[in-house]
N, C-alpha and C positions, 0 to 999 in steps of 0.2 A: 922897276921895269914896266913898260907900257903894254897893256892888254886892251882888247876891244870887247865891250859888252854888247852883244847882239840884242839882248832884251832892252837895254837902255839906249842903244844906238849912239854910243859915245866911247871915246878912249878913256881908260882908267889907269892911273898910276898905282902899282902894287908893290909893297915892300918885299924884299928878297926872302924874308922870313916866312911869308905866306905862300911861297912857291914850292911845289914838289916836282920832281923830275920823273919821267917815264920813258922807256924805250919800247917801241912796238916793232916786232920783226914779222915779216911775212915772206913766203916763198913765191916767186914770180912764175909765170908759165914756163920760162926756160930753165927753171930750177935754181936760180941764184937767190940769195937771201937779201932782202931789202930792209934796212933799218930806218925808222922814222923817230926823230927826237922831239919829245913834247914837254912843255912846261904847263903845269896845271896850277891855277891860282884860285883860292877860295877867299873871298872878301865881301865886304858890304858896300853896295852902291845905292845911294838914295834910300837907305833904310832896308833894302832887300839883300838877303844873303845870296851871292851869285858865285857860280863855279865857271871859270873861263879856261880855255885851252889855247895854247899858242904853239905852232910847229916852228922849230928853229933848226939851224945847222949845227953840226957837231961841235964846232969851235965855241959857239955861244952856249951850248949845252954844258960843255966841260968847264966853262968859266963860272957857272952858277954853283954856289956851295950847297951841299946836301942839308 
């Protein structure tokens, strides 16, 4: 899967085995609950250990293995 490294200013290809999934929930002003689906990758880019985050839709989130 492709992530963007802000530190290195380039796109990086990451193996699915290095990706973890997270769901963040928050309550909006009107009281409804909003869910955000995140993929977090930890990999090495140009010799630096980098942690990258990517927000995705629920279909993409469900398609990634734990």
